[in-house]
mmCIF file as Biopython writes it, N, C-alpha, C and O atoms, coordinates in Angstrom:
data_model
#
loop_
_atom_site.group_PDB
_atom_site.id
_atom_site.type_symbol
_atom_site.label_atom_id
_atom_site.label_alt_id
_atom_site.label_comp_id
_atom_site.label_asym_id
_atom_site.label_entity_id
_atom_site.label_seq_id
_atom_site.pdbx_PDB_ins_code
_atom_site.Cartn_x
_atom_site.Cartn_y
_atom_site.Cartn_z
_atom_site.occupancy
_atom_site.B_iso_or_equiv
_atom_site.auth_seq_id
_atom_site.auth_asym_id
_atom_site.pdbx_PDB_model_num
ATOM 1   N N  . MET A ? 1  ? -169.514 -18.319 114.548 1.0 0.0 1  A 1 
ATOM 2   C CA . MET A ? 1  ? -168.576 -18.060 115.484 1.0 0.0 1  A 1 
ATOM 3   C C  . MET A ? 1  ? -169.346 -18.589 116.926 1.0 0.0 1  A 1 
ATOM 4   O O  . MET A ? 1  ? -170.545 -18.606 117.204 1.0 0.0 1  A 1 
ATOM 5   N N  . SER A ? 2  ? -168.060 -19.044 117.784 1.0 0.0 2  A 1 
ATOM 6   C CA . SER A ? 2  ? -168.354 -19.562 118.871 1.0 0.0 2  A 1 
ATOM 7   C C  . SER A ? 2  ? -168.606 -18.507 119.998 1.0 0.0 2  A 1 
ATOM 8   O O  . SER A ? 2  ? -167.663 -18.252 120.748 1.0 0.0 2  A 1 
ATOM 9   N N  . ARG A ? 3  ? -169.678 -17.941 120.157 1.0 0.0 3  A 1 
ATOM 10  C CA . ARG A ? 3  ? -170.276 -17.399 121.495 1.0 0.0 3  A 1 
ATOM 11  C C  . ARG A ? 3  ? -169.332 -17.274 122.808 1.0 0.0 3  A 1 
ATOM 12  O O  . ARG A ? 3  ? -168.854 -16.294 123.379 1.0 0.0 3  A 1 
ATOM 13  N N  . SER A ? 4  ? -169.252 -18.841 123.082 1.0 0.0 4  A 1 
ATOM 14  C CA . SER A ? 4  ? -168.557 -18.880 124.002 1.0 0.0 4  A 1 
ATOM 15  C C  . SER A ? 4  ? -166.966 -18.217 124.500 1.0 0.0 4  A 1 
ATOM 16  O O  . SER A ? 4  ? -166.632 -17.613 125.519 1.0 0.0 4  A 1 
ATOM 17  N N  . LEU A ? 5  ? -166.066 -18.714 123.061 1.0 0.0 5  A 1 
ATOM 18  C CA . LEU A ? 5  ? -164.867 -18.901 122.647 1.0 0.0 5  A 1 
ATOM 19  C C  . LEU A ? 5  ? -165.018 -17.105 122.955 1.0 0.0 5  A 1 
ATOM 20  O O  . LEU A ? 5  ? -164.240 -16.650 123.795 1.0 0.0 5  A 1 
ATOM 21  N N  . LEU A ? 6  ? -165.814 -16.319 122.408 1.0 0.0 6  A 1 
ATOM 22  C CA . LEU A ? 6  ? -165.514 -15.112 121.831 1.0 0.0 6  A 1 
ATOM 23  C C  . LEU A ? 6  ? -165.838 -13.971 123.506 1.0 0.0 6  A 1 
ATOM 24  O O  . LEU A ? 6  ? -165.323 -12.896 123.815 1.0 0.0 6  A 1 
ATOM 25  N N  . THR A ? 7  ? -166.631 -14.618 124.068 1.0 0.0 7  A 1 
ATOM 26  C CA . THR A ? 7  ? -166.745 -14.367 125.377 1.0 0.0 7  A 1 
ATOM 27  C C  . THR A ? 7  ? -165.301 -14.497 126.340 1.0 0.0 7  A 1 
ATOM 28  O O  . THR A ? 7  ? -164.601 -13.593 126.798 1.0 0.0 7  A 1 
ATOM 29  N N  . GLY A ? 8  ? -165.204 -15.489 126.413 1.0 0.0 8  A 1 
ATOM 30  C CA . GLY A ? 8  ? -163.600 -15.723 127.683 1.0 0.0 8  A 1 
ATOM 31  C C  . GLY A ? 8  ? -162.589 -14.595 126.665 1.0 0.0 8  A 1 
ATOM 32  O O  . GLY A ? 8  ? -161.874 -13.722 127.156 1.0 0.0 8  A 1 
ATOM 33  N N  . LEU A ? 9  ? -162.714 -14.825 125.362 1.0 0.0 9  A 1 
ATOM 34  C CA . LEU A ? 9  ? -161.470 -14.141 124.766 1.0 0.0 9  A 1 
ATOM 35  C C  . LEU A ? 9  ? -161.888 -12.400 125.148 1.0 0.0 9  A 1 
ATOM 36  O O  . LEU A ? 9  ? -160.977 -11.692 125.575 1.0 0.0 9  A 1 
ATOM 37  N N  . LEU A ? 10 ? -162.781 -12.018 125.031 1.0 0.0 10 A 1 
ATOM 38  C CA . LEU A ? 10 ? -162.965 -10.686 125.527 1.0 0.0 10 A 1 
ATOM 39  C C  . LEU A ? 10 ? -162.929 -10.494 127.215 1.0 0.0 10 A 1 
ATOM 40  O O  . LEU A ? 10 ? -162.688 -9.470  127.854 1.0 0.0 10 A 1 
ATOM 41  N N  . LEU A ? 11 ? -163.196 -11.601 127.607 1.0 0.0 11 A 1 
ATOM 42  C CA . LEU A ? 11 ? -162.689 -11.293 129.340 1.0 0.0 11 A 1 
ATOM 43  C C  . LEU A ? 11 ? -161.293 -11.690 129.368 1.0 0.0 11 A 1 
ATOM 44  O O  . LEU A ? 11 ? -160.662 -11.040 130.201 1.0 0.0 11 A 1 
ATOM 45  N N  . LEU A ? 12 ? -160.812 -12.285 128.924 1.0 0.0 12 A 1 
ATOM 46  C CA . LEU A ? 12 ? -159.384 -12.565 128.962 1.0 0.0 12 A 1 
ATOM 47  C C  . LEU A ? 12 ? -158.584 -10.773 128.773 1.0 0.0 12 A 1 
ATOM 48  O O  . LEU A ? 12 ? -157.850 -10.222 129.594 1.0 0.0 12 A 1 
ATOM 49  N N  . SER A ? 13 ? -159.087 -10.186 127.331 1.0 0.0 13 A 1 
ATOM 50  C CA . SER A ? 13 ? -158.309 -9.003  127.074 1.0 0.0 13 A 1 
ATOM 51  C C  . SER A ? 13 ? -158.947 -7.659  127.765 1.0 0.0 13 A 1 
ATOM 52  O O  . SER A ? 13 ? -158.534 -6.522  127.539 1.0 0.0 13 A 1 
ATOM 53  N N  . SER A ? 14 ? -160.040 -7.997  128.659 1.0 0.0 14 A 1 
ATOM 54  C CA . SER A ? 14 ? -160.731 -6.893  129.494 1.0 0.0 14 A 1 
ATOM 55  C C  . SER A ? 14 ? -159.780 -7.088  130.650 1.0 0.0 14 A 1 
ATOM 56  O O  . SER A ? 14 ? -159.920 -6.103  131.375 1.0 0.0 14 A 1 
ATOM 57  N N  . LEU A ? 15 ? -159.080 -7.722  131.041 1.0 0.0 15 A 1 
ATOM 58  C CA . LEU A ? 15 ? -158.350 -7.764  132.306 1.0 0.0 15 A 1 
ATOM 59  C C  . LEU A ? 15 ? -157.214 -6.734  132.037 1.0 0.0 15 A 1 
ATOM 60  O O  . LEU A ? 15 ? -156.771 -6.545  130.905 1.0 0.0 15 A 1 
ATOM 61  N N  . PRO A ? 16 ? -156.662 -5.923  133.413 1.0 0.0 16 A 1 
ATOM 62  C CA . PRO A ? 16 ? -155.707 -4.827  133.617 1.0 0.0 16 A 1 
ATOM 63  C C  . PRO A ? 16 ? -154.696 -5.187  132.439 1.0 0.0 16 A 1 
ATOM 64  O O  . PRO A ? 16 ? -154.499 -6.399  132.350 1.0 0.0 16 A 1 
ATOM 65  N N  . PRO A ? 17 ? -154.167 -4.579  131.727 1.0 0.0 17 A 1 
ATOM 66  C CA . PRO A ? 17 ? -152.992 -4.721  130.831 1.0 0.0 17 A 1 
ATOM 67  C C  . PRO A ? 17 ? -152.141 -4.267  132.000 1.0 0.0 17 A 1 
ATOM 68  O O  . PRO A ? 17 ? -151.468 -5.274  132.216 1.0 0.0 17 A 1 
ATOM 69  N N  . ASP A ? 18 ? -151.834 -3.514  132.729 1.0 0.0 18 A 1 
ATOM 70  C CA . ASP A ? 18 ? -151.062 -3.361  133.221 1.0 0.0 18 A 1 
ATOM 71  C C  . ASP A ? 18 ? -150.614 -4.591  134.914 1.0 0.0 18 A 1 
ATOM 72  O O  . ASP A ? 18 ? -150.062 -4.306  135.977 1.0 0.0 18 A 1 
ATOM 73  N N  . GLY A ? 19 ? -151.143 -5.802  134.428 1.0 0.0 19 A 1 
ATOM 74  C CA . GLY A ? 19 ? -150.974 -6.764  135.551 1.0 0.0 19 A 1 
ATOM 75  C C  . GLY A ? 19 ? -151.578 -6.720  137.012 1.0 0.0 19 A 1 
ATOM 76  O O  . GLY A ? 19 ? -151.236 -7.423  137.963 1.0 0.0 19 A 1 
ATOM 77  N N  . ALA A ? 20 ? -152.647 -5.642  136.976 1.0 0.0 20 A 1 
ATOM 78  C CA . ALA A ? 20 ? -153.067 -5.188  138.336 1.0 0.0 20 A 1 
ATOM 79  C C  . ALA A ? 20 ? -154.272 -6.404  138.670 1.0 0.0 20 A 1 
ATOM 80  O O  . ALA A ? 20 ? -155.042 -6.754  137.776 1.0 0.0 20 A 1 
ATOM 81  N N  . PHE A ? 21 ? -154.335 -6.981  140.020 1.0 0.0 21 A 1 
ATOM 82  C CA . PHE A ? 21 ? -155.766 -7.646  140.037 1.0 0.0 21 A 1 
ATOM 83  C C  . PHE A ? 21 ? -157.020 -6.829  140.165 1.0 0.0 21 A 1 
ATOM 84  O O  . PHE A ? 21 ? -157.164 -5.733  140.705 1.0 0.0 21 A 1 
ATOM 85  N N  . ILE A ? 22 ? -158.091 -7.763  139.418 1.0 0.0 22 A 1 
ATOM 86  C CA . ILE A ? 22 ? -159.407 -7.247  139.670 1.0 0.0 22 A 1 
ATOM 87  C C  . ILE A ? 22 ? -160.162 -8.197  140.146 1.0 0.0 22 A 1 
ATOM 88  O O  . ILE A ? 22 ? -159.791 -9.369  140.080 1.0 0.0 22 A 1 
ATOM 89  N N  . THR A ? 23 ? -161.084 -7.920  140.581 1.0 0.0 23 A 1 
ATOM 90  C CA . THR A ? 23 ? -162.379 -8.842  140.938 1.0 0.0 23 A 1 
ATOM 91  C C  . THR A ? 23 ? -163.177 -9.253  139.823 1.0 0.0 23 A 1 
ATOM 92  O O  . THR A ? 23 ? -163.332 -8.570  138.811 1.0 0.0 23 A 1 
ATOM 93  N N  . SER A ? 24 ? -163.649 -10.306 140.012 1.0 0.0 24 A 1 
ATOM 94  C CA . SER A ? 24 ? -165.166 -10.849 139.291 1.0 0.0 24 A 1 
ATOM 95  C C  . SER A ? 24 ? -165.842 -10.096 138.717 1.0 0.0 24 A 1 
ATOM 96  O O  . SER A ? 24 ? -165.980 -9.760  137.541 1.0 0.0 24 A 1 
ATOM 97  N N  . SER A ? 25 ? -166.543 -9.678  140.231 1.0 0.0 25 A 1 
ATOM 98  C CA . SER A ? 25 ? -167.581 -8.611  140.443 1.0 0.0 25 A 1 
ATOM 99  C C  . SER A ? 25 ? -167.433 -7.391  139.401 1.0 0.0 25 A 1 
ATOM 100 O O  . SER A ? 25 ? -168.261 -6.960  138.599 1.0 0.0 25 A 1 
ATOM 101 N N  . GLU A ? 26 ? -166.130 -6.975  139.663 1.0 0.0 26 A 1 
ATOM 102 C CA . GLU A ? 26 ? -165.961 -5.562  138.785 1.0 0.0 26 A 1 
ATOM 103 C C  . GLU A ? 26 ? -165.583 -5.742  137.360 1.0 0.0 26 A 1 
ATOM 104 O O  . GLU A ? 26 ? -165.635 -4.815  136.552 1.0 0.0 26 A 1 
ATOM 105 N N  . LEU A ? 27 ? -165.104 -7.260  136.986 1.0 0.0 27 A 1 
ATOM 106 C CA . LEU A ? 27 ? -165.223 -7.241  135.590 1.0 0.0 27 A 1 
ATOM 107 C C  . LEU A ? 27 ? -166.289 -7.665  135.000 1.0 0.0 27 A 1 
ATOM 108 O O  . LEU A ? 27 ? -166.163 -7.529  133.783 1.0 0.0 27 A 1 
ATOM 109 N N  . ALA A ? 28 ? -167.730 -8.321  135.428 1.0 0.0 28 A 1 
ATOM 110 C CA . ALA A ? 28 ? -168.251 -8.851  135.344 1.0 0.0 28 A 1 
ATOM 111 C C  . ALA A ? 28 ? -169.278 -7.562  134.769 1.0 0.0 28 A 1 
ATOM 112 O O  . ALA A ? 28 ? -169.873 -7.540  133.692 1.0 0.0 28 A 1 
ATOM 113 N N  . ARG A ? 29 ? -169.279 -6.830  135.517 1.0 0.0 29 A 1 
ATOM 114 C CA . ARG A ? 29 ? -170.182 -5.000  135.597 1.0 0.0 29 A 1 
ATOM 115 C C  . ARG A ? 29 ? -169.363 -4.155  134.279 1.0 0.0 29 A 1 
ATOM 116 O O  . ARG A ? 29 ? -169.951 -3.409  133.497 1.0 0.0 29 A 1 
ATOM 117 N N  . LYS A ? 30 ? -167.959 -4.445  134.241 1.0 0.0 30 A 1 
ATOM 118 C CA . LYS A ? 30 ? -167.419 -3.682  133.216 1.0 0.0 30 A 1 
ATOM 119 C C  . LYS A ? 30 ? -167.888 -4.452  131.870 1.0 0.0 30 A 1 
ATOM 120 O O  . LYS A ? 30 ? -168.456 -3.794  130.998 1.0 0.0 30 A 1 
ATOM 121 N N  . LEU A ? 31 ? -167.660 -5.824  131.691 1.0 0.0 31 A 1 
ATOM 122 C CA . LEU A ? 31 ? -167.945 -6.571  130.095 1.0 0.0 31 A 1 
ATOM 123 C C  . LEU A ? 31 ? -169.869 -6.859  130.272 1.0 0.0 31 A 1 
ATOM 124 O O  . LEU A ? 31 ? -170.405 -7.606  129.452 1.0 0.0 31 A 1 
ATOM 125 N N  . ASP A ? 32 ? -170.786 -6.144  131.467 1.0 0.0 32 A 1 
ATOM 126 C CA . ASP A ? 32 ? -171.808 -6.306  130.887 1.0 0.0 32 A 1 
ATOM 127 C C  . ASP A ? 32 ? -172.354 -8.090  131.178 1.0 0.0 32 A 1 
ATOM 128 O O  . ASP A ? 32 ? -173.210 -8.494  130.390 1.0 0.0 32 A 1 
ATOM 129 N N  . ILE A ? 33 ? -171.988 -8.829  131.989 1.0 0.0 33 A 1 
ATOM 130 C CA . ILE A ? 33 ? -172.318 -10.208 131.990 1.0 0.0 33 A 1 
ATOM 131 C C  . ILE A ? 33 ? -172.687 -10.578 133.610 1.0 0.0 33 A 1 
ATOM 132 O O  . ILE A ? 33 ? -172.312 -9.900  134.566 1.0 0.0 33 A 1 
ATOM 133 N N  . SER A ? 34 ? -173.439 -11.707 133.686 1.0 0.0 34 A 1 
ATOM 134 C CA . SER A ? 34 ? -173.618 -11.741 135.259 1.0 0.0 34 A 1 
ATOM 135 C C  . SER A ? 34 ? -172.294 -12.679 135.854 1.0 0.0 34 A 1 
ATOM 136 O O  . SER A ? 34 ? -171.505 -13.424 135.273 1.0 0.0 34 A 1 
ATOM 137 N N  . PRO A ? 35 ? -172.445 -12.261 137.337 1.0 0.0 35 A 1 
ATOM 138 C CA . PRO A ? 35 ? -171.642 -12.238 138.253 1.0 0.0 35 A 1 
ATOM 139 C C  . PRO A ? 35 ? -170.738 -14.034 138.129 1.0 0.0 35 A 1 
ATOM 140 O O  . PRO A ? 35 ? -169.544 -14.317 138.031 1.0 0.0 35 A 1 
ATOM 141 N N  . SER A ? 36 ? -172.012 -14.923 138.195 1.0 0.0 36 A 1 
ATOM 142 C CA . SER A ? 36 ? -171.462 -16.110 138.527 1.0 0.0 36 A 1 
ATOM 143 C C  . SER A ? 36 ? -170.649 -16.634 136.961 1.0 0.0 36 A 1 
ATOM 144 O O  . SER A ? 36 ? -169.678 -17.391 136.960 1.0 0.0 36 A 1 
ATOM 145 N N  . THR A ? 37 ? -171.397 -15.942 135.456 1.0 0.0 37 A 1 
ATOM 146 C CA . THR A ? 37 ? -170.958 -16.506 134.264 1.0 0.0 37 A 1 
ATOM 147 C C  . THR A ? 37 ? -169.229 -15.713 134.149 1.0 0.0 37 A 1 
ATOM 148 O O  . THR A ? 37 ? -168.308 -16.242 133.526 1.0 0.0 37 A 1 
ATOM 149 N N  . CYS A ? 38 ? -169.113 -14.401 134.884 1.0 0.0 38 A 1 
ATOM 150 C CA . CYS A ? 38 ? -167.903 -14.173 134.648 1.0 0.0 38 A 1 
ATOM 151 C C  . CYS A ? 38 ? -167.162 -15.153 135.696 1.0 0.0 38 A 1 
ATOM 152 O O  . CYS A ? 38 ? -166.134 -15.566 135.158 1.0 0.0 38 A 1 
ATOM 153 N N  . HIS A ? 39 ? -167.277 -15.544 136.675 1.0 0.0 39 A 1 
ATOM 154 C CA . HIS A ? 39 ? -166.894 -16.336 137.735 1.0 0.0 39 A 1 
ATOM 155 C C  . HIS A ? 39 ? -165.891 -17.841 136.805 1.0 0.0 39 A 1 
ATOM 156 O O  . HIS A ? 39 ? -164.732 -18.248 136.741 1.0 0.0 39 A 1 
ATOM 157 N N  . ARG A ? 40 ? -167.195 -18.184 136.269 1.0 0.0 40 A 1 
ATOM 158 C CA . ARG A ? 40 ? -166.621 -19.406 135.397 1.0 0.0 40 A 1 
ATOM 159 C C  . ARG A ? 40 ? -165.903 -19.704 134.916 1.0 0.0 40 A 1 
ATOM 160 O O  . ARG A ? 40 ? -165.147 -20.632 135.203 1.0 0.0 40 A 1 
ATOM 161 N N  . TYR A ? 41 ? -165.877 -18.706 133.592 1.0 0.0 41 A 1 
ATOM 162 C CA . TYR A ? 41 ? -164.791 -17.781 133.223 1.0 0.0 41 A 1 
ATOM 163 C C  . TYR A ? 41 ? -163.317 -17.670 133.155 1.0 0.0 41 A 1 
ATOM 164 O O  . TYR A ? 41 ? -162.415 -17.969 132.372 1.0 0.0 41 A 1 
ATOM 165 N N  . LEU A ? 42 ? -163.452 -17.141 134.252 1.0 0.0 42 A 1 
ATOM 166 C CA . LEU A ? 42 ? -162.026 -16.968 135.205 1.0 0.0 42 A 1 
ATOM 167 C C  . LEU A ? 42 ? -161.486 -18.333 135.375 1.0 0.0 42 A 1 
ATOM 168 O O  . LEU A ? 42 ? -160.578 -18.954 134.823 1.0 0.0 42 A 1 
ATOM 169 N N  . VAL A ? 43 ? -162.529 -18.665 136.534 1.0 0.0 43 A 1 
ATOM 170 C CA . VAL A ? 43 ? -161.787 -20.206 136.799 1.0 0.0 43 A 1 
ATOM 171 C C  . VAL A ? 43 ? -161.504 -21.310 135.789 1.0 0.0 43 A 1 
ATOM 172 O O  . VAL A ? 43 ? -160.704 -22.177 136.141 1.0 0.0 43 A 1 
ATOM 173 N N  . THR A ? 44 ? -162.186 -21.413 134.285 1.0 0.0 44 A 1 
ATOM 174 C CA . THR A ? 44 ? -161.336 -21.496 133.536 1.0 0.0 44 A 1 
ATOM 175 C C  . THR A ? 44 ? -160.016 -21.356 133.431 1.0 0.0 44 A 1 
ATOM 176 O O  . THR A ? 44 ? -159.048 -22.028 133.786 1.0 0.0 44 A 1 
ATOM 177 N N  . LEU A ? 45 ? -160.203 -20.160 132.766 1.0 0.0 45 A 1 
ATOM 178 C CA . LEU A ? 45 ? -158.680 -19.608 132.471 1.0 0.0 45 A 1 
ATOM 179 C C  . LEU A ? 45 ? -157.917 -19.726 133.722 1.0 0.0 45 A 1 
ATOM 180 O O  . LEU A ? 45 ? -156.796 -19.559 133.242 1.0 0.0 45 A 1 
ATOM 181 N N  . PHE A ? 46 ? -157.775 -19.844 134.611 1.0 0.0 46 A 1 
ATOM 182 C CA . PHE A ? 46 ? -157.434 -19.651 135.959 1.0 0.0 46 A 1 
ATOM 183 C C  . PHE A ? 46 ? -156.609 -21.264 135.545 1.0 0.0 46 A 1 
ATOM 184 O O  . PHE A ? 46 ? -155.426 -21.455 135.263 1.0 0.0 46 A 1 
ATOM 185 N N  . GLU A ? 47 ? -157.774 -22.277 135.645 1.0 0.0 47 A 1 
ATOM 186 C CA . GLU A ? 47 ? -156.879 -23.758 135.537 1.0 0.0 47 A 1 
ATOM 187 C C  . GLU A ? 47 ? -156.302 -24.146 134.269 1.0 0.0 47 A 1 
ATOM 188 O O  . GLU A ? 47 ? -155.833 -25.280 134.171 1.0 0.0 47 A 1 
ATOM 189 N N  . ILE A ? 48 ? -156.269 -23.116 132.994 1.0 0.0 48 A 1 
ATOM 190 C CA . ILE A ? 48 ? -155.362 -23.233 132.013 1.0 0.0 48 A 1 
ATOM 191 C C  . ILE A ? 48 ? -153.946 -22.891 132.086 1.0 0.0 48 A 1 
ATOM 192 O O  . ILE A ? 48 ? -152.988 -23.428 131.530 1.0 0.0 48 A 1 
ATOM 193 N N  . GLY A ? 49 ? -154.007 -21.712 133.023 1.0 0.0 49 A 1 
ATOM 194 C CA . GLY A ? 49 ? -152.824 -20.975 133.398 1.0 0.0 49 A 1 
ATOM 195 C C  . GLY A ? 49 ? -152.899 -19.557 132.194 1.0 0.0 49 A 1 
ATOM 196 O O  . GLY A ? 49 ? -151.934 -18.860 131.880 1.0 0.0 49 A 1 
ATOM 197 N N  . LEU A ? 50 ? -153.722 -19.473 131.898 1.0 0.0 50 A 1 
ATOM 198 C CA . LEU A ? 50 ? -153.711 -17.457 131.495 1.0 0.0 50 A 1 
ATOM 199 C C  . LEU A ? 50 ? -154.380 -16.896 132.345 1.0 0.0 50 A 1 
ATOM 200 O O  . LEU A ? 50 ? -155.360 -16.655 131.640 1.0 0.0 50 A 1 
ATOM 201 N N  . VAL A ? 51 ? -154.689 -16.398 133.534 1.0 0.0 51 A 1 
ATOM 202 C CA . VAL A ? 51 ? -155.061 -15.804 134.515 1.0 0.0 51 A 1 
ATOM 203 C C  . VAL A ? 51 ? -154.211 -16.541 135.892 1.0 0.0 51 A 1 
ATOM 204 O O  . VAL A ? 51 ? -153.886 -17.728 135.861 1.0 0.0 51 A 1 
ATOM 205 N N  . GLU A ? 52 ? -153.932 -15.688 137.018 1.0 0.0 52 A 1 
ATOM 206 C CA . GLU A ? 52 ? -153.774 -16.091 138.068 1.0 0.0 52 A 1 
ATOM 207 C C  . GLU A ? 52 ? -154.702 -15.711 139.167 1.0 0.0 52 A 1 
ATOM 208 O O  . GLU A ? 52 ? -155.390 -14.691 139.139 1.0 0.0 52 A 1 
ATOM 209 N N  . ARG A ? 53 ? -154.693 -16.415 139.955 1.0 0.0 53 A 1 
ATOM 210 C CA . ARG A ? 53 ? -155.703 -15.619 141.339 1.0 0.0 53 A 1 
ATOM 211 C C  . ARG A ? 53 ? -155.113 -15.767 142.528 1.0 0.0 53 A 1 
ATOM 212 O O  . ARG A ? 53 ? -154.545 -16.744 143.016 1.0 0.0 53 A 1 
ATOM 213 N N  . ASP A ? 54 ? -155.352 -14.450 143.036 1.0 0.0 54 A 1 
ATOM 214 C CA . ASP A ? 54 ? -155.215 -13.579 144.631 1.0 0.0 54 A 1 
ATOM 215 C C  . ASP A ? 54 ? -155.390 -15.061 145.273 1.0 0.0 54 A 1 
ATOM 216 O O  . ASP A ? 54 ? -156.493 -15.607 145.228 1.0 0.0 54 A 1 
ATOM 217 N N  . PRO A ? 55 ? -154.403 -15.619 145.800 1.0 0.0 55 A 1 
ATOM 218 C CA . PRO A ? 55 ? -155.059 -17.021 146.754 1.0 0.0 55 A 1 
ATOM 219 C C  . PRO A ? 55 ? -155.627 -16.892 148.449 1.0 0.0 55 A 1 
ATOM 220 O O  . PRO A ? 55 ? -155.866 -17.761 149.288 1.0 0.0 55 A 1 
ATOM 221 N N  . ASN A ? 56 ? -155.716 -15.206 148.494 1.0 0.0 56 A 1 
ATOM 222 C CA . ASN A ? 56 ? -156.501 -14.954 149.411 1.0 0.0 56 A 1 
ATOM 223 C C  . ASN A ? 56 ? -157.942 -14.178 149.151 1.0 0.0 56 A 1 
ATOM 224 O O  . ASN A ? 56 ? -158.675 -13.768 150.051 1.0 0.0 56 A 1 
ATOM 225 N N  . LYS A ? 57 ? -158.174 -14.073 147.841 1.0 0.0 57 A 1 
ATOM 226 C CA . LYS A ? 57 ? -159.113 -13.189 147.451 1.0 0.0 57 A 1 
ATOM 227 C C  . LYS A ? 57 ? -159.731 -13.936 146.213 1.0 0.0 57 A 1 
ATOM 228 O O  . LYS A ? 57 ? -159.191 -14.937 145.742 1.0 0.0 57 A 1 
ATOM 229 N N  . ARG A ? 58 ? -160.977 -13.357 145.675 1.0 0.0 58 A 1 
ATOM 230 C CA . ARG A ? 58 ? -161.311 -13.804 144.059 1.0 0.0 58 A 1 
ATOM 231 C C  . ARG A ? 58 ? -160.860 -12.559 143.525 1.0 0.0 58 A 1 
ATOM 232 O O  . ARG A ? 58 ? -161.703 -11.942 142.873 1.0 0.0 58 A 1 
ATOM 233 N N  . HIS A ? 59 ? -159.436 -11.909 143.678 1.0 0.0 59 A 1 
ATOM 234 C CA . HIS A ? 59 ? -158.976 -11.076 142.378 1.0 0.0 59 A 1 
ATOM 235 C C  . HIS A ? 59 ? -158.043 -11.907 141.251 1.0 0.0 59 A 1 
ATOM 236 O O  . HIS A ? 59 ? -157.240 -12.773 141.599 1.0 0.0 59 A 1 
ATOM 237 N N  . TYR A ? 60 ? -158.205 -11.627 140.236 1.0 0.0 60 A 1 
ATOM 238 C CA . TYR A ? 60 ? -157.696 -11.845 139.561 1.0 0.0 60 A 1 
ATOM 239 C C  . TYR A ? 60 ? -156.698 -11.182 138.454 1.0 0.0 60 A 1 
ATOM 240 O O  . TYR A ? 60 ? -156.818 -9.956  138.461 1.0 0.0 60 A 1 
ATOM 241 N N  . ARG A ? 61 ? -155.895 -11.583 137.652 1.0 0.0 61 A 1 
ATOM 242 C CA . ARG A ? 61 ? -154.999 -10.918 137.009 1.0 0.0 61 A 1 
ATOM 243 C C  . ARG A ? 61 ? -154.564 -11.561 135.472 1.0 0.0 61 A 1 
ATOM 244 O O  . ARG A ? 61 ? -155.217 -12.595 135.325 1.0 0.0 61 A 1 
ATOM 245 N N  . ARG A ? 62 ? -153.931 -11.377 134.611 1.0 0.0 62 A 1 
ATOM 246 C CA . ARG A ? 62 ? -153.386 -12.105 133.368 1.0 0.0 62 A 1 
ATOM 247 C C  . ARG A ? 62 ? -151.745 -12.576 133.712 1.0 0.0 62 A 1 
ATOM 248 O O  . ARG A ? 62 ? -150.791 -11.869 134.036 1.0 0.0 62 A 1 
ATOM 249 N N  . SER A ? 63 ? -151.823 -13.872 133.529 1.0 0.0 63 A 1 
ATOM 250 C CA . SER A ? 63 ? -150.526 -14.244 133.658 1.0 0.0 63 A 1 
ATOM 251 C C  . SER A ? 63 ? -149.534 -13.657 133.207 1.0 0.0 63 A 1 
ATOM 252 O O  . SER A ? 63 ? -149.833 -12.670 132.535 1.0 0.0 63 A 1 
ATOM 253 N N  . PRO A ? 64 ? -148.567 -13.843 133.294 1.0 0.0 64 A 1 
ATOM 254 C CA . PRO A ? 64 ? -147.086 -13.474 132.790 1.0 0.0 64 A 1 
ATOM 255 C C  . PRO A ? 64 ? -146.755 -13.981 131.549 1.0 0.0 64 A 1 
ATOM 256 O O  . PRO A ? 64 ? -145.644 -13.759 131.067 1.0 0.0 64 A 1 
#
């Protein structure tokens, strides 16, 4: 089993289902992972188009 893939999928599934934005810090606390690890995963998910980022803040949400 790929732990990295599992973490990425868990992070993606933990984003608010209603499309609301969440900070990487909030998400890291929710998943009990380090903020830097959470941010790296979010940036990767953003780069491939699975999450959106608020251009003025470090807030993320699922892409529609």
